[in-house]
C-alpha positions, 0 to 999 in steps of 0.5 A: 500500500501506498503512504497515501492510502494507509493513512489514518481516517479523517474526522470526515470520512468517520463521523464520530469527529473528535471520540474518534481518540480516546474518549475525552477526560471530565477533570472536577476542581473545586475551591472551598474558600475564596481566593485570599487576593483580590481579582487583578484590577481589568485595565481600561478598555476592558470590562465584566458585566454581568448580563441581566435579561441577555437575549438568547440569540446573543447568549447561542451566539457567545456559547457557539463562537467560544466553544466551536473550537472546543466541540461545546454542543450541548446548549445547542441542543435546548430549544429557546425556551429552555435556554431563557429558562435557564439563563434568565432563572434567579440562581444563573449568573451570566457575565461577559467579558468585554474588551473595547465594548465588544464580546470577548468571553463570557461565564455562566455561573449556576447557583441553583443548588444551595451549597454550590455555585458551578461555573457552567460555562467560561472561555472566550472568543478565539480572537481574544486568546493568548492576551492575559484575558483568561485569568481575568476572566477565571478570577472575575468569574471566580469572584462573582461565584463566590459573591452568591455566598455558597459554601463551595465553587465548583468547575468542570473542565475536559480534555477537549477544552484549551490545553491552558484551562486546567492548569490555569484553574489550579494556578487561581485556586481550585484543587482537583476533586476527581477525572472521569471519561465521557461516555 
């Protein structure tokens, strides 16, 4: 056989995408007390704003722009009404990171459990990666989660997410409490 005919199957012809390889790993992390230091102040052209009554269309756009490269898709299976019910729930907070007034990333914090605040989604739009904004987003999202006055803050990252995500969460004070294969 020639080199060309022995090549590994591509995602396009197997229909399974990134899951052709070993199953992705979920890493569960938690923080049981707020960080000792306040988040790094945001530069003048950067803001972190809670998005009250965020339109579902904008949420979907942020979710897809941030998550496309990491194979996010779960929320795209929900109807607009289902997403609206989640993101407008009184115990769920969506914050948007803005740079020069443009969306750069977002986080969704779910505090519907009385004992914990879960950083459900967090990420940057690809054009804003590599600028030190990820650390700011994690720090400010963590501070926002603690303001919800829960016993702990948790986050789960996947091996499909940014290769820096796990290390960044740990550098920001989260500790690993478990891992599992994604099914």
